[in-house]
C-alpha positions, -999 to 999 in steps of 0.1 A, spaced: 619 -225 175 612 -207 144 599 -172 135 598 -171 97 571 -199 97 547 -196 121 530 -230 116 505 -227 146 491 -194 129 489 -207 95 471 -240 107 446 -218 129 440 -196 100 432 -221 75 407 -236 100 392 -203 107 387 -195 68 370 -228 66 347 -218 96 341 -184 83 330 -200 49 307 -222 60 295 -196 86 288 -172 56 269 -198 39 245 -205 68 238 -168 74 229 -167 38 204 -197 40 191 -181 74 186 -147 55 171 -161 22 152 -189 37 164 -211 8 185 -240 13 200 -236 -20 209 -203 -31 234 -212 -60 241 -239 -81 270 -247 -62 248 -255 -31 232 -286 -48 233 -286 -86 211 -316 -90 187 -301 -63 185 -271 -80 174 -285 -117 148 -309 -101 135 -276 -80 136 -255 -110 110 -281 -130 90 -281 -101 88 -246 -99 78 -243 -135 52 -271 -128 38 -251 -98 35 -220 -117 18 -235 -145 -6 -253 -123 -16 -219 -104 -21 -206 -139 -43 -235 -152 -64 -231 -119 -73 -195 -132 -78 -206 -167 -104 -233 -153 -120 -207 -135 -121 -186 -164 -136 -215 -183 -164 -216 -155 -174 -178 -161 -175 -185 -198 -200 -214 -193 -220 -196 -166 -223 -167 -190 -236 -190 -221 -256 -209 -196 -273 -176 -184 -284 -166 -219 -295 -202 -227 -318 -200 -196 -334 -166 -208 -339 -185 -247 -356 -212 -230 -379 -190 -211 -388 -170 -247 -392 -206 -262 -418 -214 -236 -437 -184 -241 -438 -189 -276 -452 -224 -271 -478 -210 -249 -486 -185 -275 -488 -214 -302 -510 -236 -281 -533 -203 -277 -531 -197 -314 -544 -232 -320 -575 -226 -305 -601 -215 -331 -622 -188 -307 -596 -160 -318 -601 -134 -346 -577 -124 -371 -567 -94 -351 -561 -116 -322 -539 -139 -340 -521 -110 -353 -515 -100 -320 -501 -133 -309 -479 -135 -341 -462 -97 -333 -453 -111 -301 -437 -143 -314 -418 -124 -339 -405 -99 -314 -393 -130 -291 -376 -144 -321 -358 -113 -331 -348 -111 -293 -335 -150 -293 -313 -139 -325 -298 -109 -307 -292 -128 -276 -272 -155 -297 -255 -126 -316 -244 -104 -287 -237 -127 -259 -200 -123 -250 -170 -130 -226 -143 -109 -231 -152 -97 -265 -157 -133 -276 -192 -143 -288 -205 -173 -272 -238 -184 -291 -233 -175 -326 -215 -207 -336 -180 -196 -335 -175 -219 -304 -185 -248 -323 -165 -272 -347 -163 -263 -380 -180 -284 -409 -180 -270 -444 -195 -284 -476 -181 -281 -511 -212 -260 -527 -223 -226 -518 -260 -237 -519 -256 -259 -488 -245 -256 -450 -240 -276 -421 -265 -264 -394 -257 -287 -366 -240 -320 -355 -238 -338 -323 -204 -343 -304 -204 -379 -314 -200 -368 -354 -158 -379 -358 -138 -356 -381 -136 -366 -417 -154 -363 -451 -193 -376 -453 -209 -377 -485 -244 -371 -496 -260 -374 -530 -287 -352 -540 -309 -360 -566 -336 -332 -561 -338 -304 -541 -375 -293 -524 -389 -260 -544 -416 -239 -530 -449 -252 -542 -465 -230 -567 -504 -227 -580 -503 -209 -613 -539 -202 -629 -546 -221 -660 -561 -193 -679 -559 -155 -680 -576 -130 -654 -605 -114 -676 -624 -95 -648 -623 -59 -663 -651 -45 -643 -666 -47 -607 -679 -83 -595 -716 -89 -604 -741 -105 -582 -736 -137 -599 -698 -136 -595 -697 -134 -558 -683 -164 -540 -657 -176 -516 -620 -183 -524 -598 -205 -502 -562 -205 -498 -553 -238 -478 -585 -235 -458 -586 -197 -452 -613 -183 -468 -616 -146 -487 -651 -135 -495 -656 -118 -528 -685 -96 -529 -706 -77 -553 -687 -47 -565 -652 -57 -555 -628 -46 -583 -597 -68 -595 -575 -44 -572 -599 -55 -543 -598 -91 -551 -558 -89 -551 -556 -72 -518 -579 -96 -502 -560 -127 -515 -528 -112 -507 -542 -103 -469 -553 -144 -468 -524 -156 -482 -503 -138 -454 -523 -158 -429 -513 -193 -444 -475 -181 -456 -489 -182 -494 -473 -156 -516 -499 -142 -542 -485 -124 -570 -488 -124 -607 -470 -144 -635 -451 -110 -639 -438 -111 -602 -461 -81 -594 -497 -72 -586 -524 -84 -609 -538 -70 -642 -562 -82 -669 -543 -104 -692 -521 -119 -666 -522 -152 -644 -526 -155 -607 -496 -171 -590 -500 -187 -554 -465 -196 -538 -457 -212 -507 -434 -196 -484 -419 -227 -470 -407 -260 -486 -418 -294 -481 -443 -323 -482 -462 -306 -453 -466 -272 -471 -493 -277 -499 -508 -249 -518 -547 -257 -522 -568 -230 -539 -607 -235 -540 -634 -211 -555 -668 -220 -552 -682 -203 -578 -671 -215 -615 -680 -184 -629 -658 -161 -605 -632 -189 -611 -634 -183 -648 -631 -145 -645 -602 -149 -624 -584 -172 -646 -584 -201 -619 -597 -237 -613 -624 -243 -588 -603 -267 -571 -564 -267 -574 -537 -286 -552 -502 -290 -554 -484 -314 -531 -450 -304 -517 -420 -326 -522 -391 -329 -500 -354 -330 -511 -342 -364 -522 -309 -376 -510 -289 -409 -504 -260 -414 -480 -228 -424 -494 -216 -453 -466 -183 -467 -458 -171 -488 -434 -138 -470 -429 -150 -434 -425 -183 -412 -436 -212 -424 -427 -222 -459 -416 -244 -484 -430 -267 -481 -401 -271 -442 -408 -310 -431 -416 -317 -401 -433 -349 -380 -435 -357 -346 -452 -382 -319 -440 -382 -298 -472 -346 -287 -478 -333 -297 -443 -313 -331 -445 -311 -348 -411 -288 -377 -409 -290 -399 -374 -272 -431 -362 -261 -450 -333 -243 -433 -303 -266 -403 -308 -253 -392 -340 -269 -363 -357 -258 -341 -385 -283 -316 -400 -276 -299 -435 -295 -273 -451 -293 -273 -491 -309 -244 -517 -328 -244 -547 -296 -232 -563 -282 -265 -560 -306 -279 -586 -283 -264 -613 -254 -288 -604 -280 -317 -602 -288 -308 -637 -252 -308 -650 -244 -341 -634 -270 -361 -652 -295 -359 -625 -275 -361 -593 -250 -342 -573 -227 -354 -544 -221 -329 -515 -190 -335 -498 -188 -324 -461 -156 -319 -442 -157 -319 -403 -129 -304 -388 -116 -304 -350 -113 -266 -352 -133 -241 -337 -140 -250 -301 -128 -232 -273 -96 -247 -259 -93 -243 -220 -56 -248 -209 -63 -269 -174 -27 -283 -169 10 -271 -169 18 -291 -199 10 -290 -236 -20 -306 -246 -38 -305 -212 -69 -289 -221 -106 -292 -220 -129 -282 -251 -160 -262 -248 -183 -265 -277 -213 -245 -281 -233 -247 -314 -251 -217 -329 -285 -208 -311 -301 -187 -336 -338 -191 -345 -327 -207 -382 -304 -233 -361 -335 -242 -338 -356 -242 -370 -383 -217 -356 -374 -188 -379 -406 -192 -398 -435 -197 -370 -467 -187 -381 -495 -184 -359 -520 -166 -379 -542 -197 -388 -551 -228 -362 -532 -250 -388 -498 -238 -388 -503 -231 -349 -504 -268 -344 -473 -273 -364 -453 -245 -345 -458 -263 -313 -440 -294 -326 -413 -272 -340 -408 -252 -305 -407 -285 -288 -378 -296 -308 -359 -262 -303 -366 -266 -262 -353 -301 -265 -322 -286 -282 -316 -260 -257 -320 -285 -227 -295 -308 -242 -271 -279 -247 -277 -267 -214 -268 -304 -201 -237 -304 -221 -224 -270 -207 -236 -280 -170 -214 -312 -175 -186 -292 -188 -191 -270 -158 -191 -297 -133 -159 -310 -148 -142 -279 -147 -151 -276 -112 -133 -311 -103 -106 -300 -125 -98 -270 -103 -101 -292 -69 -73 -316 -88 -53 -290 -99 -55 -273 -63 -43 -308 -49 -14 -312 -73 0 -277 -68 -1 -284 -30 18 -317 -32 44 -304 -58 52 -271 -37 53 -294 -8 81 -316 -25 96 -282 -39 99 -268 -4 117 -301 7 146 -294 -16 147 -258 -16 134 -242 19 158 -240 46 150 -260 81 155 -227 103 158 -251 134 187 -271 118 204 -243 105 203 -223 135 217 -249 156 243 -256 125 250 -215 129 258 -216 166 280 -242 162 300 -225 134 297 -193 153 314 -207 184 340 -222 161 346 -189 145 351 -171 178 376 -201 187 395 -202 158 398 -160 161 411 -164 194 435 -194 186 451 -172 159 457 -145 181 476 -168 203 493 -182 177 509 -145 164 518 -142 200 540 -172 202 571 -159 182 576 -130 207 587 -157 233 620 -157 210 626 -123 226 636 -139 258 663 -159 244 678 -128 231 679 -109 265 
């Protein structure tokens, strides 16, 4: 027997330490609920679980992002619904004003309501916000730029690809103007032989005996306002003897003629105008630069309404460009034409991060919803002809609003499906993460019980092993 090296105690102690280490790990797993508490527990499993945890947290945040996107869409759609109601009311007023049974005062009341509704549409388009971001002012639409300060892209469909488009402009529309051929010579009040009726675009103005030149001017200005024709002198101010009357259309285009008639030749002579004068309006003259690789295709069709240029093509392609009179200088300098370069970019839309990784986004595009963008900024109900024309303009605006609401509604449905998909993905990835990281409590309790018994047994055996050397004392007796 040896007493310097108690091999039984050493052996029992080694086993006891091993058991204690395993028991400590088991207690740690039971306490934390995690199967892997440090890299040493399972290095590969920890690496996989960390990536899964990143994915889970990203999916959770993306779910909330998509919910925020639905709130954005709902806010915009609510404002568009109200604008749609106002457009319906404006159309109702236009239909009412197209009836010839109303007086000038009645039409002014109708016009006042239309003007107020137009102002409110512009205010809603400007002030509709979500988290301080404007939704309807065009800031959430793709950006398109031209290389001239006298032109701008008002609208384009989602089917317009990014790239450069070219339009050749050979003439811009100008406001139609009728200038008296002679100078005004009416220095006294109108005599009985000089009375008559002057018509501006069919709107009649009675010139009575005793009317002065100032009275006539005020009457013509009032009648001109009804048909959106500005009445001035050739000096740009009120009329005086020795000056000429100037009648200028308030709008552009072939549909905006200026016609002045006077049923009394003597009165016409005194005022320096002809008995019948008509100036036909003209639209801008443009042509498309087509290409088989980029820009407009050969199948694209262009039309002009005044200075508003509309290009359409297959697959619901549409682009609307406004040009101004100032472009005429470039046309003259270019020898009769100038080319507008239009750059359509992929920036400007609201990108919603609806995935856990880069590039997993949904774009929300809401074009500008101002009266100018809708083409109803010059609605005139002061005469039946313009009221009838207003109906068609409002119909186009309603069609555009309906189209935008349809796109927004489709986007909302897409976001709702995205949220459902994110929830399923998060559930499945979390389940996989749990299999790697979470402790199976029933299995671990079984393991813990086993190790606890071994630990107690090891402690008892170590005690017995430490007592064995005492038996040597019996040999010394």
